[in-house]
N, C-alpha and C positions, 0 to 999 in steps of 0.2 A: 223258274220264271223264264218265259220265252224271250227271244231276242227283241220282239216287237214291244213287249211290256216292260223291258228294262228301262229304269230311269237313269238318265245321264246327269241330270241336275234337277233343281227345283222347278215345279211348274211356275209359269209366269202369268200375269193377268193384265188386261188392258180394258178400260171402260170405253165404250163407244155409244153413239146414239144414232137412231134413224127415225125418219118421219114417215107417217102413213095416215090413213083416214082417221085413225083414232088419236092422233097427236104424235108426241115425241116419246120414244121408248129408249131407255138407257139399258144397255146390256153389258155384262161382264164377260169378256172373251177370255178363254183359257188357251195358253200356248205351252207346248211341250218342248223341252230341250232335246235336241238330237245330236249335238256336238258341244264340247267344252274345251276351252283352252285356259291358260293361267289367268287371263284378263277378261274373257268373253264367253258368252253362251250363244249358240245358234238355236233359234226357236222357230217352230212352225205351229200353225193352228191345230188345236186338238182334233184328232181324227185323221190327219194327214201324216202323222209321224211314221207309221209303218211304211208307207210309200216312200217317204223321204229317206228313211234309213236303208230301205232296199236299194234305192238309187245310189246312195252313198257307198254301200257295200259293193254294188256291181261296177260302179265307175270310179270309185275312189274320190269323187267330188261331192262337196256339200250341195244339197238341194238348192237350186238357184233362187227359189222364193223364200228361203230361210232368212230370218232377220237376225242380224248380229246385234247382241245386247251387251253392253259393258257391265261388268260385275260391280263396279264401284262408282260409276258416274251418277251425279244427282239427277240428271235428266236422261230418261231412257224411253224406249218404245213401249216396254212392258216391265212389270216389277214382280218379284217373287211374293211380295206382300200386297194383299188386296187394299189395305189402307193407303199405301203409297200410290198404288194404281189409281185409286179414287181421288187422291189429292192432285195427281197429275191430270186427271180428267177435268177437275175443277179449274186448274190453271189454264188448260187448253181452251176451255169455254170462256174464261175471262179474256184471254188473248183474242179469241175469235170475236167476242163482243166489242172489244176496242177497235178492231179492224172494221167491223161492220158499221159501227157508229161513225168512224171517219169516212168510209165510203158513202154512207147515207148523207152526211153533211156536205160532202164534196159535190155529190149529185144535186142536192137541193140548191146549193149556192150557185152552181153553174146554170141550172135550168131557170132559176128565178132571175138571174142577171140577163140571160139572153132571150127571155120570152118574147120580146118585141123586136128582136134583131133578125134580119133576114140572112145576113152573111157576116163572116169574120175573115179579115185578111190573114195576117200571119200570127197575130197575138191579140188577146183581149183579156186584160186584167179584170176580174170580177170585183164588184164593190162590196158585196155582202160577205157572209161567212164568219160570223163572230166565233163560232165553235173552233174553226180552223185558226183564226187569228190568235185565239187564247191558248193554243198549244204551246208547249215548251220549246220555242224556237231558240236555239243557241248557235253561236258561230262554231263551225267545225274546224 
């Protein structure tokens, strides 16, 4: 087995999406381990592992774009199991949706409240925003 084909650790996976004229496409990206320690893997996108290993051999340094991934953390950039990678993708999308909903409601509230106002001095509390008012506001 050549040095470039040698596996240092298990391949890792991360689901991502992109948009285009045909809509949203979900893709499973594969990452290859180029270095391993007791607690972490360093991974690079499949296809760049040869270049990354060559740089590591020549300079003694890990490829600067390699991602460090914990071996035992419940939250990671990529996972050795596709099932866990897909669960992570779903969780990221739920988190993204909650942020998007809040941003949308915030913009709607502000625009609705200031539609007939020409200027604001230093501060202007908005009267609407039921979505925002119903959030779980607790004293910190």
